[in-house]
N, C-alpha and C positions, 0 to 999 in steps of 0.2 A: 728091932735091931738096935744094939747099943751104939752110941755115937761114934766110938772108935772104929767099930766094924764098918759103919756107914762111911766114915771118912776114908778108910782103906779101900773100900769098894769104889768110891768116887775117884780116888787117886788112880786106881787101876784102869777105870774107864777113861779117865783123862789121858793117861799115857797111851792106852790102846788107840784112842782117837787121834792123838798126835802122830803115832806111828802109821796109822792108816792114811792120814793126810800126806805124809811124806812118801809113802808108797804110791799113792795116786798121783802126786806131783811128778814123781819119776816117770810114771807111765805117760803122762801128758808131754813131758819133756822129750821122751822118745818119739812122740808124734810131731815134734817140732814146735811145741808151744813154749812160750817164755812166761815165767812167773811175774805178774804185776804186783800182787799182794797176797798175803797169807793171813788168815784169821782177821780180815779187815772188819773193823767195828765202826759203825756210824750210828746216828740217832735211831734209825729204824731197826738195827740189828746187826748181826755178824754174817759175813760170807766166808766160808772156809778157804776157798782158793779162787783167785781171779787170774786168768791166763790170757795171753794174746798170741795170735799167729796171724801176721799180716794185718788185714782189716777186720779180723774176727776176734771178739772178746767173749770169753767163756766164764761164766760164774758157776762154780762147782760146789754143790752140797755133798759132803762125804758122810755116808751112813754106814755104821758097822753093826753087825749082829751075827748070830750063829749061821744064818743062811742069807743069800741075796734077797729072797722073797721077804723074809722078816725085816731086813734092813730097809727095803723099799716101802714096807708098810708103815714105817716111822716117819715118812715124809708127808706131813698133813697139808691140807689146803691153807690153813692159817700160816704155816711155816713158809709155804710157797709165796704167799702174799707178802710176808715179811722180807723174804729174799728179793722180791721185785722192788719193794720200797728201798731197801738197802742198795740195790744195784742202781736205781735211779739217782740216789744221793752220790754214789761213787762216780757215776758218769758225769753228773753235774759238776763235781769238783775237779774232774779231769777233762778239761776242755777238748783235748785232742781225741777223745774217745767218742765224742758225740756223733761222728759220722760212721762209726764202726757198726758192723753187724753184731748183734748180741745173741748169745745162746745160753740157755740154762740147762746144765747137766746135773745128773745125780750119779755119784760114784759109790757103788755098793761094795762093801768089803765083808766077806764072810769070815767065819771062825778060823779058817785055814789060811787067811790072808789073800785069797783069790779076789781079784778086782773085776767088777762088771761096770762098764761105763754106759750109762743111758743118755745118749745125746738128745738134746731137746726134750728132756724128761718132763718138762712142763713148759707150755708155750707162754708167750707174753700175755700178761693179764690185762 
């Protein structure tokens, strides 16, 4: 694939990912969650969305693909471990979150923009 075509495909994927994150954020907000951070990056990696509702903090990994099943298949064990490490760093820097309940969700967005939220998609490592 020529570099220009690869660049354009990468740009489309980036924009689709940002749009998916925004749609997922709106869904969580409808459920009463407040955004703490978006695309937070620490030494261990990036977390797409970090949300809070009362004493619950949810770390959300947003995955997009043609189908929900295909999107779910893109969440590897390595990536889950990276998200745990990033979440640990985030909580450590935010002293008031250390007593909160933590949850790790996967938000799957299909090609039609339909969202499926998998609560506790992966448990604490």
